[in-house]
C-alpha positions in Angstrom: 12.1 -12.5 -3.7 9.5 -9.7 -3.2 7.2 -9.1 -6.2 5.1 -6.0 -6.8 3.0 -5.0 -9.8 5.0 -1.7 -10.0 8.0 -1.0 -7.9 9.2 1.5 -6.9 6.1 3.7 -7.1 4.8 6.8 -5.3 2.0 4.8 -3.6 4.4 1.9 -2.7 7.0 3.7 -0.6 5.9 1.6 2.4 7.1 -1.5 0.5 10.5 0.1 -0.1 10.7 0.8 3.7 9.7 -2.7 4.5 12.3 -4.1 2.2 15.0 -1.9 3.8 13.9 -3.0 7.2 14.0 -6.7 6.3 17.5 -6.2 4.9 18.5 -4.5 8.1 17.1 -7.5 10.0 19.4 -9.9 8.1 16.9 -11.1 5.4 18.5 -11.3 1.9 15.8 -9.6 -0.2 15.7 -9.3 -4.0 13.0 -7.2 -5.6 11.0 -7.7 -8.7 8.4 -5.5 -10.6 6.0 -6.6 -13.3 5.8 -3.1 -14.9 8.5 -0.4 -14.9 8.6 1.6 -11.7 7.9 5.3 -11.2 10.8 6.7 -9.1 10.3 10.1 -7.6 13.1 10.2 -5.1 16.8 9.2 -4.8 15.8 6.3 -2.6 13.4 5.1 -5.3 16.0 5.4 -8.0 18.5 3.4 -6.0 15.9 0.7 -5.5 14.9 0.6 -9.1 18.5 0.1 -10.1 18.5 -3.2 -8.2 15.0 -4.3 -9.2 14.3 -6.7 -12.0 11.4 -5.6 -14.3 9.5 -8.3 -16.2 7.8 -6.1 -18.8 10.8 -4.1 -19.9 11.3 -5.2 -23.5 9.7 -6.9 -26.4 7.2 -9.8 -26.2 10.0 -12.1 -27.2 11.5 -11.5 -23.8 8.5 -13.5 -22.4 8.5 -16.2 -25.1 12.0 -17.5 -24.5 11.5 -18.3 -20.7 8.3 -20.2 -21.6 10.3 -22.4 -24.0 13.4 -22.7 -21.9 11.3 -23.4 -18.7 10.0 -26.6 -20.3 13.3 -28.3 -19.4 11.6 -28.9 -16.1 8.3 -30.3 -17.5 6.7 -31.2 -14.1 7.3 -27.7 -12.7 6.4 -26.1 -16.0 3.1 -27.9 -15.9 2.5 -27.0 -12.2 3.2 -23.3 -13.0 0.7 -23.5 -15.9 -1.9 -25.2 -13.7 -1.7 -22.7 -10.9 -2.0 -19.8 -13.4 -5.2 -21.3 -14.9 -6.5 -22.1 -11.4 -6.4 -18.4 -10.5 -8.0 -17.3 -13.8 -11.4 -15.6 -13.6 -14.3 -17.1 -15.6 -14.3 -16.5 -19.4 -12.1 -17.3 -22.4 -10.5 -13.8 -22.3 -9.5 -14.3 -18.7 -7.9 -17.6 -19.4 -5.8 -15.9 -22.0 -4.8 -13.3 -19.4 -3.8 -16.2 -17.2 -1.5 -17.5 -19.9 0.1 -14.1 -20.0 0.6 -14.2 -16.2 2.1 -17.7 -16.7 4.6 -16.3 -19.2 5.5 -13.5 -16.8 5.9 -16.0 -14.0 8.4 -18.1 -16.0 10.4 -15.0 -16.8 10.3 -14.1 -13.1 11.3 -17.7 -12.2 14.3 -17.7 -14.5 15.7 -14.4 -13.0 14.9 -15.6 -9.4 16.8 -18.7 -10.0 19.8 -16.7 -11.2 19.6 -14.6 -8.1 19.2 -17.6 -5.7 15.7 -16.8 -4.5 14.4 -19.5 -2.2 11.0 -18.0 -1.3 8.6 -15.7 -3.2 6.5 -13.1 -1.5 3.9 -10.9 -3.2 2.4 -7.6 -2.1 -1.3 -7.4 -3.0 -3.4 -10.3 -4.2 -3.6 -9.0 -7.8 -2.4 -10.4 -11.2 1.2 -9.8 -10.2 0.6 -12.3 -7.4 -0.5 -14.9 -10.0 2.7 -14.4 -11.9 4.7 -14.6 -8.7 2.8 -17.8 -7.7 3.6 -19.4 -11.1 7.3 -18.4 -10.6 7.3 -20.1 -7.2 5.9 -23.3 -8.6 8.5 -23.4 -11.4 11.2 -22.7 -8.9 10.0 -25.3 -6.4 9.9 -22.5 -3.8 7.3 -21.5 -1.3 5.0 -18.5 -1.9 3.3 -16.0 0.4 1.3 -12.8 0.1 0.5 -9.6 1.9 -3.0 -8.2 1.5 -3.7 -4.6 2.3 -7.1 -3.2 1.8 -10.2 -3.0 -0.5 -8.1 -3.4 -3.6 -7.6 -6.9 -2.4 -11.0 -7.5 -0.9 -13.1 -5.8 -3.5 -10.9 -5.9 -6.6 -11.1 -7.8 -9.8 -9.1 -10.8 -8.4 -11.1 -11.0 -5.2 -13.0 -14.2 -6.3 -9.7 -16.0 -6.3 -8.6 -14.8 -2.9 -9.6 -18.0 -1.1 -7.5 -20.0 -3.6 -4.6 -17.8 -2.8 -4.9 -18.5 0.9 -5.0 -22.2 0.1 -1.9 -22.0 -2.1 0.2 -19.8 0.2 2.7 -20.8 2.9 1.4 -17.9 4.9 -0.8 -14.8 4.3 0.0 -11.5 6.0 -2.6 -8.8 6.5 -1.7 -5.2 7.2 -4.7 -4.9 9.6 -6.8 -6.9 12.1 -9.8 -5.9 10.0 -8.3 -7.6 7.0 -7.2 -10.7 8.9 -10.8 -11.2 10.1 -12.1 -11.0 6.5 -9.5 -13.5 5.4 -10.5 -15.9 8.2 -14.0 -16.0 6.7 -12.5 -17.2 3.4 -10.0 -19.7 4.9 -11.1 -23.3 4.8 -10.0 -26.1 7.2 -6.6 -25.5 8.8 -5.8 -22.5 6.5 -6.7 -20.0 9.2 -3.4 -20.9 10.9 -1.7 -19.3 7.9 -3.1 -15.9 8.6 -1.0 -13.3 10.4 -1.1 -9.5 11.0 2.0 -7.8 9.7 1.9 -4.0 9.9 3.2 -1.6 7.4 5.5 1.0 8.9 7.4 4.2 8.5 11.0 5.0 9.1 10.4 7.5 12.0 14.1 8.3 12.3 14.3 9.5 8.7 11.4 11.9 9.0 12.0 15.6 9.1 11.5 17.4 12.4 8.1 19.1 12.8 8.4 22.8 11.9 4.8 24.0 12.3 3.9 27.0 14.3 0.4 27.9 15.6 -1.5 30.1 13.2 -1.0 33.7 14.3 -3.0 36.8 13.6 -3.6 37.0 9.8 -2.1 33.5 9.2 -4.4 30.8 8.0 -4.8 27.3 9.4 -3.3 24.9 6.8 -5.3 21.7 6.1 -3.3 19.1 4.1 -4.5 16.1 2.2 -2.2 13.7 0.4 -3.4 10.9 -2.0 -4.1 10.0 -5.5 -6.9 12.1 -7.1 -9.3 9.4 -7.8 -13.0 9.0 -7.0 -12.6 6.6 -4.1 -10.5 9.2 -2.3 -13.4 11.5 -1.9 -11.7 14.8 -2.6 -14.8 16.5 -3.9 -16.4 15.8 -0.6 -13.4 17.2 1.2 -13.8 20.4 -0.8 -17.4 20.5 0.3 -16.5 20.1 4.0 -13.7 22.7 3.7 -16.2 25.2 2.1 -18.4 24.8 5.1 -15.5 25.6 7.4 -14.8 28.8 5.4 -18.5 29.8 5.5 -18.4 29.5 9.3 -15.7 32.2 9.3 -12.5 30.2 9.8 -9.4 31.5 8.1 -7.9 28.4 6.6 -6.2 27.0 3.5 -6.5 23.6 1.9 -3.5 22.0 0.1 -4.0 18.8 -1.9 -0.9 16.8 -3.0 -1.4 14.0 -5.6 -2.3 13.5 -9.2 -5.0 11.5 -10.9 -8.1 11.4 -13.0 -10.3 13.3 -10.6 -8.3 16.6 -10.8 -10.8 18.3 -13.2 -13.8 17.4 -11.0 -12.0 18.7 -8.0 -11.0 22.0 -9.7 -14.6 22.4 -10.8 -15.8 21.9 -7.2 -13.3 24.5 -5.9 -14.5 27.0 -8.5 -18.2 26.4 -7.8 -17.5 27.1 -4.1 -15.5 30.2 -4.9 -12.4 28.8 -3.2 -9.7 29.4 -5.8 -7.8 31.6 -3.5 -7.9 29.1 -0.6 -7.4 25.7 -2.3 -4.1 24.7 -3.9 -3.6 21.5 -6.0 0.1 20.7 -6.0 0.1 17.5 -8.1 2.3 14.5 -7.4 5.4 15.4 -5.4 8.6 13.6 -4.3 8.4 11.9 -1.0 10.7 14.4 0.7 8.6 17.3 -0.4 5.4 15.7 0.9 7.0 15.0 4.3 8.3 18.6 4.6 4.7 19.8 3.8 3.4 17.5 6.6 5.9 18.9 9.0 4.6 22.5 8.4 0.8 21.8 8.1 -1.6 22.2 11.0 -4.2 19.5 10.3 -4.2 16.4 8.0 -7.5 15.5 6.5 -8.4 12.2 4.8 -11.7 11.9 2.9 -11.4 8.4 1.4 -14.4 6.2 0.8 -12.2 3.1 0.5 -8.9 2.4 2.3 -6.9 -0.3 4.1 -4.6 1.3 6.7 -3.0 4.2 4.9 0.7 4.7 5.5 0.2 8.4 4.9 -1.7 8.6 8.2 1.2 6.9 10.0 3.5 9.5 8.5 1.2 12.4 9.6 0.9 11.1 13.1 4.7 10.4 13.3 5.1 14.1 12.6 2.7 15.0 15.4 0.2 16.3 12.8 -3.3 16.0 14.1 -5.5 14.0 11.7 -9.2 13.6 10.7 -10.0 10.3 9.0 -12.9 8.1 8.0 -13.8 5.3 10.4 -13.4 2.5 7.8 -11.4 -0.7 7.4 -8.2 -0.7 9.5 -8.1 3.0 10.2 -9.5 2.8 13.7 -6.6 0.5 14.6 -4.4 3.5 14.2 -6.6 6.6 14.7 -8.4 6.2 18.0 -11.2 8.9 18.2 -10.4 11.7 20.6 -7.0 10.1 21.5 -4.8 9.9 18.4 -7.1 11.8 16.1 -10.7 12.3 15.1 -12.9 9.9 13.1 -16.1 10.5 11.1 -18.5 8.4 9.1 -17.1 8.0 5.6 -19.0 10.1 3.1 -20.6 12.3 5.8 -19.1 15.6 4.7 -21.0 17.5 7.4 -19.3 15.3 10.1 -15.9 15.9 8.4 -16.5 19.7 8.5 -17.4 19.5 12.2 -14.2 17.5 13.0 -12.1 20.0 11.1 -13.8 22.8 13.0 -13.0 21.1 16.3 -9.3 21.0 15.4 -9.3 24.5 13.9 -10.6 26.0 17.1 -8.9 23.8 19.8 -5.1 24.1 19.7 -4.9 22.0 22.9 -6.7 19.1 21.1 -4.4 19.5 18.1 -1.3 19.2 20.4 -2.7 16.4 22.5 -3.8 14.1 19.6 -0.6 14.9 17.7 1.6 13.8 20.6 -0.5 10.7 21.2 -0.4 9.8 17.5 3.3 9.9 17.4 3.6 7.7 20.4 1.3 5.2 18.8 3.4 5.1 15.7 6.6 4.7 17.6 5.1 1.8 19.6 3.5 -0.2 16.8 4.2 1.2 13.3 7.9 1.9 13.1 9.3 0.2 10.0 11.7 -2.1 11.8 9.2 -3.1 14.5 6.6 -3.7 11.9 8.9 -5.8 9.7 10.0 -8.2 12.5 7.0 -10.5 12.3 7.5 -10.8 8.5 11.2 -11.5 8.9 10.2 -14.4 11.2 7.7 -15.7 8.8 10.1 -15.6 5.9 12.7 -17.3 8.0 10.3 -20.1 8.7 9.1 -20.4 5.2 12.1 -19.7 3.0 13.9 -22.8 1.7 11.1 -25.2 2.5 9.8 -25.1 -1.1 6.5 -26.3 -2.5 6.0 -29.9 -1.6 4.4 -30.8 -4.9 7.8 -29.9 -6.6 9.9 -32.2 -4.4 11.9 -34.7 -6.3 12.2 -33.1 -9.7 15.8 -32.3 -10.7 17.1 -29.5 -12.8 
């Protein structure tokens, strides 16, 4: 049983691909979402139809599983205990933990109906606490995949060490993340840590359709991501403005929605770039990929990231990329080989990297081809899912040893 806070969702397409790859490898996967999903594509809608959503009705939908779950008093108590163990300090946080406990028991009841034998969470967030409670009530094992700074610098980070302790195994999408987890792991818990890449379905991507900018045709710079402060889009506009001031004929396309849109539009207006910058809003996955297939350069301006799947998609489409040298990104983007890197937040460096690609068609072609080869070798969805399939095969069915011996 794979548990996500919101599934499907525009930012979680990589989870949908991983689930599909696991099923293709023979793993029987059921999907669960705490909140209702946000499907933007046919693939999302098909996945939502087979996904159980916890918070899809009245509060009474949570009350009944709490009462009914008490038929297994030892497991009920263990689910409650683990929920409180992962609570943050404060009375209000303990109340939140009780809510996660109730969500967990509703999850557990549905998981039992579907025959789930192992529970796996994506992200070490409150949804992971509910999933952990469900596993304790079921008597099943629990594991988690951590991704980036939302796990390492989020609200639930103080309980990350406890999650390592309670997990059968912990998967990290990056070597960078695995190293950070190792600092938290105590005793023999380091043996639980594994690198499991996220991946893209390369075979399902559209064929690249870009042509070199001809006379009178601008170079198209594309950026895809949620419009939120940590994505640094205002800085990207600043770097793009420097490119235009230097006489380069180019256009910037931003795809994504979010709270920073007003600030980004204000920055565009202040730089006098209304005729060169286009904000498209959130788009279906297919439309995003088609835009990538046509663009000339992909720019990422994030201040916080793990290892973004959107970079894998860009490279798989032979789209040359510029990205910040943070977290796990250098594990994919090797400077001068599969793309260009710059120091995060240094918008002058970003402008220089964009200018290098704008003026050097050979560099664009060389890094684009090398980037695609890197994705095919290490980040294809099926290749990336194989280690997780092996871990799930080893862990599923063993159950949580504390729960052994209690009947139904």
